[in-house]
C-alpha positions as CSV (number, residue, x, y, z in Angstrom):
1,M,-76.9,102.4,-244.7
2,A,-74.5,104.9,-246.2
3,L,-75.4,107.5,-248.8
4,S,-73.6,107.7,-252.1
5,T,-71.6,110.7,-253.1
6,A,-74.4,111.9,-255.4
7,D,-77.0,111.6,-252.7
8,T,-74.8,113.4,-250.2
9,N,-74.3,116.3,-252.6
10,K,-78.0,116.6,-253.2
11,W,-78.7,116.6,-249.5
12,S,-76.0,119.1,-248.6
13,T,-77.3,121.4,-251.4
14,L,-80.9,121.1,-250.0
15,L,-79.7,121.7,-246.5
16,E,-77.7,124.8,-247.5
17,K,-80.7,126.3,-249.3
18,R,-83.0,125.5,-246.3
19,H,-80.5,127.1,-243.9
20,Q,-80.2,130.2,-246.1
21,T,-84.0,130.6,-246.3
22,S,-84.6,130.1,-242.7
23,K,-81.9,132.5,-241.8
24,S,-83.3,135.3,-244.0
25,E,-86.9,134.6,-242.7
26,A,-85.7,134.9,-239.1
27,T,-84.1,138.3,-239.7
28,P,-85.9,140.0,-242.5
29,V,-84.2,143.1,-243.9
30,D,-87.4,144.7,-245.0
31,Y,-90.6,144.0,-243.0
32,E,-93.6,143.2,-245.2
33,R,-97.1,143.3,-243.9
34,T,-99.2,140.2,-244.5
35,G,-102.5,141.8,-243.5
36,P,-104.3,145.2,-243.0
37,I,-102.9,147.7,-240.5
38,L,-105.2,147.5,-237.5
39,Q,-104.1,150.6,-235.7
40,R,-101.7,153.2,-236.7
41,Q,-99.5,154.4,-233.8
42,R,-99.5,158.2,-233.4
43,R,-97.1,160.1,-231.3
44,L,-97.6,163.8,-230.5
45,T,-94.8,166.3,-230.9
46,D,-94.2,168.8,-228.1
47,S,-95.9,171.6,-230.0
48,Q,-99.0,169.3,-230.6
49,T,-99.1,168.5,-226.8
50,L,-99.1,172.3,-226.1
51,M,-101.9,172.8,-228.6
52,L,-103.8,169.9,-227.0
53,R,-103.4,171.5,-223.6
54,D,-104.5,174.9,-224.8
55,R,-107.5,173.5,-226.7
56,Y,-108.6,171.6,-223.5
57,N,-108.2,174.7,-221.4
58,E,-110.3,176.6,-223.9
59,G,-113.2,174.1,-223.3
60,A,-112.8,171.4,-225.9
61,T,-113.8,167.9,-224.6
62,V,-111.4,165.0,-224.5
63,Y,-113.5,163.2,-227.2
64,E,-113.3,166.2,-229.6
65,L,-109.5,166.4,-229.1
66,A,-109.1,162.7,-229.7
67,E,-110.9,163.1,-233.0
68,E,-109.0,166.3,-233.9
69,F,-105.5,164.9,-233.2
70,G,-106.3,161.3,-234.4
71,I,-105.5,159.6,-231.1
72,R,-107.5,157.6,-228.6
73,R,-109.5,159.4,-225.8
74,A,-107.3,157.7,-223.2
75,A,-104.2,158.9,-224.9
76,V,-105.5,162.5,-224.7
77,S,-106.2,162.1,-221.0
78,K,-102.7,160.7,-220.4
79,Q,-101.1,163.5,-222.4
80,L,-103.1,166.1,-220.4
81,K,-102.2,164.6,-217.1
82,K,-98.6,164.4,-218.1
83,A,-98.7,168.1,-219.0
84,G,-100.1,168.9,-215.5
85,V,-103.6,169.9,-216.6
86,S,-106.3,169.4,-214.0
87,M,-109.0,167.3,-215.5
88,Q,-112.7,168.3,-215.5
89,C,-115.4,166.1,-214.0
90,Q,-113.2,164.5,-211.5
91,P,-114.7,163.6,-208.0
92,P,-113.5,165.9,-205.2
93,G,-110.6,164.6,-203.1
94,I,-110.5,164.3,-199.3
95,E,-108.9,167.7,-198.9
96,L,-111.7,169.4,-200.9
97,I,-114.4,167.5,-199.0
98,N,-112.9,168.6,-195.7
99,S,-112.8,172.2,-197.0
100,M,-116.5,171.9,-198.1
101,A,-117.4,170.6,-194.6
102,G,-115.5,173.5,-192.9
103,L,-117.2,176.1,-195.2
104,Y,-120.6,174.6,-194.6
105,E,-120.2,174.4,-190.9
106,S,-119.1,178.0,-190.8
107,G,-122.6,179.0,-192.0
108,M,-122.3,179.1,-195.8
109,S,-125.1,177.6,-197.9
110,L,-124.6,174.7,-200.2
111,A,-124.7,177.0,-203.2
112,E,-122.1,179.3,-201.7
113,V,-119.8,176.4,-200.8
114,G,-120.3,175.0,-204.3
115,A,-119.4,178.4,-205.9
116,R,-116.3,178.7,-203.7
117,T,-115.1,175.1,-204.5
118,G,-116.1,175.0,-208.1
119,T,-118.7,172.2,-207.7
120,S,-122.5,172.1,-207.8
121,P,-124.6,172.4,-204.6
122,G,-125.9,168.8,-205.2
123,T,-122.3,167.5,-205.3
124,V,-121.5,169.4,-202.1
125,R,-124.6,168.0,-200.3
126,R,-123.9,164.4,-201.4
127,H,-120.3,164.5,-200.2
128,L,-121.2,166.2,-196.9
129,L,-123.9,163.6,-196.2
130,I,-121.5,160.8,-197.0
131,A,-118.9,162.4,-194.6
132,G,-121.6,162.6,-191.9
133,V,-121.8,166.4,-191.7
134,Q,-125.0,167.6,-189.9
135,M,-127.2,169.3,-192.5
136,R,-129.4,172.5,-192.0
137,D,-132.8,173.1,-193.5
138,S,-133.5,176.0,-195.8
139,H,-134.0,178.4,-192.8
140,G,-130.6,177.5,-191.3
141,R,-131.9,175.3,-188.5
142,I,-130.1,172.0,-187.8
143,R,-132.0,169.0,-189.1
144,L,-132.5,165.9,-187.0
145,A,-129.5,163.6,-187.2
146,K,-129.8,160.9,-189.8
147,P,-127.3,158.0,-190.4
148,P,-124.7,158.9,-193.1
149,L,-125.3,157.6,-196.6
150,D,-123.3,154.7,-198.0
151,S,-120.0,155.8,-199.4
152,C,-119.4,156.4,-203.1
153,V,-116.2,155.1,-204.7
154,A,-114.6,158.6,-204.7
155,C,-115.4,159.2,-201.0
156,S,-114.5,156.0,-199.4
157,P,-111.3,157.5,-197.8
158,S,-113.4,160.4,-196.4
159,K,-115.8,158.0,-194.8
160,Q,-112.8,156.2,-193.2
161,L,-111.6,159.6,-191.9
162,A,-115.1,160.4,-190.5
163,G,-115.1,156.9,-188.8
164,E,-111.7,157.6,-187.3
165,N,-112.9,160.9,-185.9
166,T,-115.9,159.3,-184.3
167,A,-113.7,156.6,-182.9
168,N,-111.3,159.2,-181.4
169,A,-114.3,161.1,-179.9
170,K,-115.4,158.1,-177.9
């Protein structure tokens, strides 16, 4: 069935309009929001990053800085790490735990080791027990050997090192 000239003209006009509308919808010149802005993206300038670092070193918490600069807490942490700032409240690494063990075995108390390494005596004790270090009582006498505690997430590599040392000693 063939279309008449009048019908063909109508269809071609409709197709042209449809083609023009779909083309303009596919590549809009000016973006128009259809709903509310859920999250505004915020990028810090170099000077703001320096201010962020200085405020953190002065003692401000990550949560306070996030509110002050209008960014997420995770973004504050990421910016500080990128700026080379050592984060507070991080578990000690293997090197620090080995250093703690060496200081404690040299005769220092848990409090002295903690003061030297910047951690609390309880943290020192916990990580030394996990590493399998023989503990002393309050008079400096060696306590009876107990099996090491289960490893925490931060210390699992140190437990593996302690296990390798005992395997090499056999």
